[in-house]
N, C-alpha and C positions, 0 to 999 in steps of 0.2 A: 504492499501501501503506499502510495505516494503523499506526502502530507499529511496526513494523518488528524484528526480534528481532537480533541481533547475529548471529548464524547465515544469517539472511536478507542481512545485509548481506554478508560475508562469500561469500556465494554470488553476490551481483550484483559484489562486487570480482575473483571470478575472470572470471566475464565481461565486464568491464572490459577487464583484462586481454588473456582473447583478442581481443577487438576491434583493442585494440591493438597487438597482438602480429601480428595480421592485418596491419596498414600497417606496422609497423618489416621486418619481415621480407622482406617483397616489395620495401624499398627498401635494404634492408642490401645494401654494394655495388654498387647500380646503376649502370650509366655515367652515366644521367641525372641522376643526386640533386642537386638545388638548395640550395646553401649560401651564406650570406649571415650578417653581419657585426651581432649584437644593438649597441645604445649601450653595453652593459658591455664590449664588444670579446671576448664569447664567440661564439661560432658555435651557428647555427642551420639548421635543413634542413628541406627542404619536409617530410619523414619526421617531424618532433618536434611541426608544428603540427597533420600528418591527423592523426595518433596525438591530440591533445587535442579535436583536434575527436570525431575518432570516443567518444572515453571520454563528452565533456559531450553526447553525443545521446543516448546512452543513459542518462545521468543524470536529459537531460531529460523523457524517457518514464519509468522508472523510479523517482524518487525528485525530484520538481518544488519538494519544497518546501524541500530541501537547498540548503545553500550549496557555493560550490566555488572553491577555490583553485588554479591551477594555471601552471606558468611562463611557459607563449606567452600566455594570454589574461587573466591575471590575478586579480580577485577577484571573484565573481556571488553576489546575495543575501546574506543576514544571519542565518541558521539557526545556532542555537549546534551544530548536526551540521554538518560541515563535511569533503568531501570534497578532500585536499589530494594533488596531482598532480603528477609529473616524467615526461611521455611519452617520454620518451630521457634516464636520464641515464647520461652517461657519451657527450653526444653527439662529444663531440672524439676518440674513440674508431669511435664510429659510422660519424663522414666519412673517417676512416683504413683502416677495413676492419677494426679491431683487435674482436672478438666481445664485448669485455668493456662490457656496456652494458644496462640494464631500462630498462623501465616502473615506477615506483613509485606502487602507489597506497597512500592512507592515509586513514584515516576519524576526525578528531577530535570527541569532545562535550562541549561547554562548553569546548575547549581541552587536552582531553586525550588522544593517541592510544590508541584502543582496540584498531586492526585495520591492517593492513599485507599487501600482497601486493608481491613482488618477482619479476618477471617478465624473465628473458634469455635468448630464442629461441634469440639464436645458440650458447647455452651450452648450452642443454637442460637449464635449472636455471628451477624456480621456487619460491621459496620465500615462507611467510603466517605468520601467527601473528595472535589475536585473545586477549582479555581470558580468562582463564580456559580458554580452549582448547587451549594450548599453541602450540608453534613445529614448526613442520612445511617438509621438503622435498620436491620431485618429480624425481625425474634421471634417468641410464640407467639407475643402479644399484638404483633403486628406483621406477619409474612411477611404483605406486602410493601412495605415499609414505610417510615415513617419521619418526619426530618426532626435533627436535633438542632437543641438549644443549650446556650450554657446557664447558671444559674445567675441568679443577680444580687445573690448574696455580697453588699457590699464594706460589710466589716468583719476586721478578720476576730472579730469576737464570735461572730456568727457563722465563722467557715468550718468545713469539714476536709479534713487534709488527707492525702496517703503519703505516705514517706518511703515506700518500695522496703529497705533493708538499715536500721541501725547501724552495720556492720560497713554499712558504702559509704553511709556519712562520718561514722568515725576514722576511718582510713585516708578520708580526703580531709581531713584535718575541720571539719563543719561539726561536730559533737554538739559542741555549746550551741552553735547555733538553731539546729536541729532542735533542742532543749527548749530555748529561746522563742522559736513559731512555736511549739507546742504550748507555751504555758499562754502565747497570746490567741489561740483560735479556741473554737468549742469542742474539737472533734478530732481526732487522730486515731488511723488507721492506715495498714501496711497490706492493701489489698493486692498490689504488684502486678511486674509486668505490664503488658497492654490493657491490661484492665482498668488500670487506675485511670488512664488517659482516657478512655472510652466513658470512662463514669464522669469526667470532668466534662466531656463534650455533653453528652446526656443530661446533665444539671443535674447529676445525683449527688456528687461532690464538688469543690469548691477550686482545688488545687491540688498539684500531683508534682513531685519531683525525684530525681534523685539521680547518681554519679555511674562512674562506670562505665557508658555508654559508648555504642558504635555507631554511626551513620544509618547501620540497616535496623537499628535498634529503634528507630525515632521519626524517619525519614518519611515511613506511612503514616504515623501522629500527627505531623503537623498540617496537611492540609485539613485533616477529620477536626483539629481542635480549633485551625484558623475560622475555617469555611461557618462552624458552629457560633463564633463571636467570640471564641476566647484567646488566647495569648500561648504562644508556644519560643522561649528562647532557651540558652544555655543556664545556670545556676547563679550566673554572672550579668544574664541579661544581653548575651550575644544572640543575635537571629540564627535561625535554622539549628539541621542537625548535626553540626561539624566540629561543636566545642565540648562532648565529650562529659556531657553532661545535661538533665532536661527537667526544665519548670513549665508546666501548664498550668494555666488560670484562667478565670472566667474572665477574665482581663482588668473587674475591677479592683481585684484586689492584687495585681501583678508589683506593680512598685511599692505595696506596702509589704508584700513577701520578700523581693529585692531587696529592701531595707533592712530586714532580719538577716538574711542568709549572703547575700555576694559580699565578693571582695573586691574592691570599686578602690 
């Protein structure tokens, strides 16, 4: 296809997610799942690799000129149109049989994420968004999909946040900042992985943040959060998924949160 529209790309992204879901759903809670440890000491399963291979195969057929950045097989191509893939975000949950995991499919053009699909088949949810077309979720309550909007909570004292992991904040020297944030808000939880960010997009919580991330952990999340009316930056306020950390909020609380956690 020459000069695909963003709508064309979104339709393809859904088909990429379908292909990955077919792989991951079949391997989830399988008794013969093969799990190894990567050099960075994180787990990887045969399902991670097979799901990414399925996505890459379809991209090779449908968008041969585009480049790819994937967690399991790295970078391929040099196009300014780059598909950014995490075949199973939440592998630790996946291998333990916890249903909080998803395939993340993002498209960045000239380094700007413009499209994201987050597909969580074990939860029965799929979230997506693209620039100018809104953010949407399909789940058991809305099988045809419904549009998402972030919350309108404007005071930290009323906010519900998800911080993902105390250890990550501690390892990155931000434990005191996390404690300060926890004292300022109404409620703290660690829902974890992609789910926290999709809950921000749905307006169920107001803030999500964490450290020790790669672009493939974040690229698909950015358009969804932004199209739902929220703001996505690093923990220090830098735009995009390129800085190793994430802070997603409903927008109304973003500067207040940065004031407590950012190093400026």
